[in-house]
C-alpha positions in Angstrom: 134.7 90.1 153.9 133.7 92.7 151.3 130.0 93.4 152.1 129.4 95.3 148.9 130.8 92.5 146.7 128.9 89.9 148.6 125.7 91.9 148.3 126.2 92.3 144.6 126.8 88.6 144.1 123.8 87.7 146.1 121.7 90.1 144.1 122.7 88.4 140.9 122.1 85.0 142.4 118.7 85.9 143.9 117.5 87.1 140.5 118.2 83.7 139.0 116.7 81.7 141.8 113.4 83.7 142.1 112.8 83.8 138.3 113.5 80.0 138.1 110.9 79.4 140.8 108.4 81.4 138.9 109.1 79.8 135.6 109.1 76.4 137.2 105.4 76.9 137.9 104.8 76.6 134.2 106.2 73.1 134.0 103.4 70.8 132.8 101.1 73.9 132.2 102.6 75.5 129.0 100.2 76.3 126.2 101.8 73.6 124.0 104.4 70.9 124.7 107.2 72.6 122.9 106.8 75.9 124.8 106.4 74.0 128.1 109.8 72.4 127.5 111.4 75.7 126.3 110.3 77.6 129.4 111.4 74.8 131.7 114.9 74.9 130.0 115.1 78.6 130.5 114.2 78.1 134.2 117.1 75.6 134.5 119.4 78.0 132.8 118.8 80.8 135.3 118.8 78.4 138.2 122.3 77.3 137.0 123.4 80.9 136.9 122.1 81.3 140.5 124.0 78.3 141.7 127.3 79.7 140.3 126.8 83.0 142.0 125.7 81.4 145.3 128.8 79.2 145.3 130.9 82.2 144.7 129.0 84.1 147.5 130.0 81.3 149.9 133.6 81.8 149.0 133.5 85.6 149.4 131.4 85.3 152.6 134.1 83.0 154.2 131.6 81.6 156.7 131.7 78.0 155.5 128.1 78.2 154.2 126.8 76.2 151.3 124.8 77.4 148.3 121.7 75.9 149.9 122.1 78.2 152.9 121.6 81.3 150.7 118.6 79.7 148.9 116.8 78.1 151.7 117.7 79.7 155.0 117.5 83.4 154.4 114.5 85.5 155.2 112.5 87.6 152.8 114.3 90.9 153.8 117.6 89.2 152.9 116.8 88.7 149.3 117.9 91.2 146.8 116.1 90.2 143.6 114.2 92.7 141.3 110.6 93.2 142.2 109.7 92.3 138.7 110.8 88.7 139.1 108.6 87.9 142.1 105.4 89.1 140.4 102.9 86.3 139.7 103.1 84.6 136.3 99.6 85.7 135.2 98.8 84.5 131.7 101.3 83.6 129.0 101.5 87.2 127.9 102.5 88.4 131.4 105.1 85.7 131.8 106.6 86.4 128.4 106.6 90.2 128.9 108.3 89.8 132.3 110.9 87.6 130.6 111.5 90.1 127.8 112.0 93.0 130.1 114.5 91.0 132.2 116.3 89.3 129.3 116.7 92.6 127.6 118.4 94.0 130.7 120.5 91.0 131.6 121.9 90.7 128.1 123.3 94.2 128.5 124.4 93.5 132.1 126.2 90.3 131.4 127.9 91.9 128.4 129.2 94.5 130.8 130.3 91.9 133.3 132.4 90.1 130.7 135.1 92.7 131.4 134.6 92.7 135.2 137.8 93.0 137.2 136.5 90.2 139.3 137.6 87.2 137.3 135.1 84.8 138.8 132.1 87.1 138.0 133.5 87.6 134.4 133.8 83.8 134.0 130.2 83.3 135.1 129.1 86.0 132.8 130.9 84.4 129.9 128.8 81.3 130.3 125.6 83.1 131.1 125.7 85.5 128.1 125.3 82.6 125.7 122.1 81.5 127.5 120.6 84.9 128.0 121.1 85.8 124.3 118.9 82.8 123.5 116.4 83.8 126.2 116.2 87.3 124.7 115.6 85.9 121.2 112.9 83.6 122.5 111.0 86.2 124.5 111.4 88.9 121.8 109.9 86.6 119.2 107.0 85.8 121.4 106.3 89.5 122.1 106.3 90.1 118.4 104.2 87.0 117.7 101.5 88.0 120.2 101.6 91.8 119.5 101.2 91.4 115.8 98.9 88.4 116.1 95.2 88.3 116.8 93.2 91.1 118.4 93.1 89.1 121.7 96.8 88.3 121.8 97.7 91.9 121.0 95.4 93.1 123.8 96.8 90.6 126.3 100.4 91.4 125.7 99.7 95.2 125.8 98.0 94.8 129.1 101.0 92.8 130.3 103.4 95.5 129.2 101.3 98.2 130.9 101.0 96.4 134.2 104.7 95.3 134.4 106.3 98.5 133.2 106.3 100.1 136.7 108.8 97.4 137.8 111.4 98.0 135.1 112.8 101.2 136.5 114.4 99.3 139.3 116.9 98.0 136.8 118.6 101.4 136.7 118.3 102.5 140.3 121.7 101.9 141.8 122.2 100.7 145.4 125.2 101.4 147.5 126.7 98.1 146.4 126.0 98.8 142.7 127.9 102.0 143.0 130.7 100.5 144.9 131.1 97.6 142.4 130.9 100.0 139.5 133.6 102.3 141.0 135.9 99.2 141.3 135.3 98.1 137.7 133.5 95.0 138.9 130.1 95.9 137.6 128.8 98.1 134.8 127.4 101.5 135.5 123.6 101.0 135.4 123.0 104.4 133.9 125.0 103.4 130.9 122.7 100.5 130.1 119.4 102.4 130.1 119.5 103.9 126.6 120.3 100.6 125.0 117.6 98.9 127.0 114.9 101.4 126.0 116.0 101.4 122.4 115.6 97.6 122.1 112.1 97.8 123.8 111.1 100.4 121.3 112.4 98.3 118.4 110.6 95.2 119.5 107.4 97.0 120.4 107.3 98.7 117.0 107.6 95.4 115.2 104.9 94.0 117.6 102.6 97.0 117.0 102.6 97.7 120.7 102.7 101.0 122.5 105.6 101.6 124.9 104.0 102.6 128.3 104.5 106.2 129.2 104.3 105.9 133.0 107.3 107.6 134.7 106.8 106.3 138.3 108.5 103.1 139.1 108.5 100.6 142.0 111.8 99.9 143.7 113.2 98.4 146.8 113.7 94.7 146.0 117.5 95.1 145.6 117.7 96.3 149.2 115.2 93.8 150.7 111.9 95.6 150.4 109.6 93.2 148.6 106.0 92.7 147.8 103.9 90.1 149.6 104.4 87.9 146.6 108.0 87.0 147.6 106.9 85.7 151.0 104.4 83.3 149.5 107.0 82.2 146.9 109.7 81.6 149.6 107.3 79.6 151.8 106.9 77.2 148.9 110.5 77.2 147.8 112.0 76.8 151.3 109.4 74.5 152.9 111.2 71.2 152.6 114.6 72.3 153.8 113.2 74.2 156.7 111.0 71.3 157.7 113.8 68.8 157.4 117.0 70.8 157.8 120.3 69.2 156.9 118.8 66.3 155.1 120.5 65.0 152.0 118.5 63.5 149.2 
């Protein structure tokens, strides 16, 4: 078993699962019906990406585990998702800003993964890139709409950007498994994505009449299992049914 490859695959899968769980909380609570459905569809997209990666993780792991094992029977310290994704939804502005920061990064990451030397990862990326490009268009348009909208919408989305900015630096902090996968040509070098990510943020923020936060200190640790208390509460909800009635089929 290649531990670095497994860790990297689980990192990609965990991002999708945790974001899907957060976005799922908006189902039935969106500001209008159209956006309720749109955000639910995005949740289903990232959950589908997570499933592909969990299925591949089971193959790489070689321990006869199912995708459900990785989602429902791992503890908080075993998850490798970005800290950004476990943050509470907050208001619509916070949810959209979190989505924009993540979509912006994942569009670049999946583009890099298209040429991965791991054919299965490249195949998953080929499907995911079509979805995440739509997600990025959706979240970018909402950032612009709110930033260049009313005084209240502008203030809300600026507050969201300021409060979530500290979690974005983790995108570009490589772990041992990131470095190992990059050295093998399986994953892109994270440092190579940073300038493009920042450039797109600046372009969208300029159109939205928003200020790019200037903070230079960033939270990190989620990719190696060091999480905020938010993940524990999220997993308690997500994993309750399977842990209470393990092995049941529905």
